[in-house]
N, C-alpha and C positions, 0 to 999 in steps of 0.2 A: 504494500499499500504506500510504501515511501516513495517508490518510483512513482506513482501516480500523482502524488502531491509533488514531486519535483517537475514533472511533466507540467502540472497546472500553473505551478510557480513560474516557470520559464515564459510560459504563454502569456501570464499577466504581465511579465518583465517586459516581452516584446511588444505589448500592447502600450506599454508605458503610459502616457498622458492621455490617451484617447478614452481611458476608463478612469472617471474620477474616483477619487481615493474612497468616498463614501459607497460607491458601487462596487469595489474590488472583491467583497464577500460573495456578493450576487454574481458576479462575472466568474469568480472562481468556480461556482457552483455549477453554471451553465457549461463552462468548458470542462469541468470534470464529467458532467453528465455525457457530452459530447464524445469525449475519450472512453468512457466506459462502452457506450454503445457501440463504437468503433470495434473497440476489443472484443466484445461479445459478437459483432458480425463477423469479423475474422476468424474467430473460434469456429462459427457454426460452418463458415465456408469450409475449414479445414476438415471438420466431420463429415461434411457433404463429400469432399473430395475422397476421404478413406472409404467411404460407401461405393464408390464406383471403381474401387480397385477390385481386380477379378483375380482368377488362377491361384497359384501357389501363394501369393502374397496377400490373399485375403483376410487368412487369419492374423496376420501381423497388422493389418490395417484395421481390423476389428478392435486390437487391443490399444492401437493409438488413438483411434475413435472414443474408445471408452475412458482412457486416460485424458483426453482433451475435454470430455463431457465432466469428469470429477473436478479438473482443474476449473472449470467453468462453474459448477456447482460451488465450489469453494469460494470463489471470487463473488458470486452473488450472495453468498452467506456474510462474508466479510463486509461487502459494501453495505448489506441490509444494516448490520450492526453499526455502522459509521452514523445512520441518521435516526 
């Protein structure tokens, strides 16, 4: 979760004076939400890609998809605890 805070902080730094000081907390939440949605979308695509693998590699692809889903679930739990 520290990496997420670092990404959000860097985005706020890049925005600089565009975001007024009294709106920084709100902007941080918006950026954080967008980053999380992007991460989840990327993980969904990775799982979908695993489902399209066939042949001898199918078993390994299923294991990878399961691992991605478990990490996804852990991320959601951690994020839910933040709010």
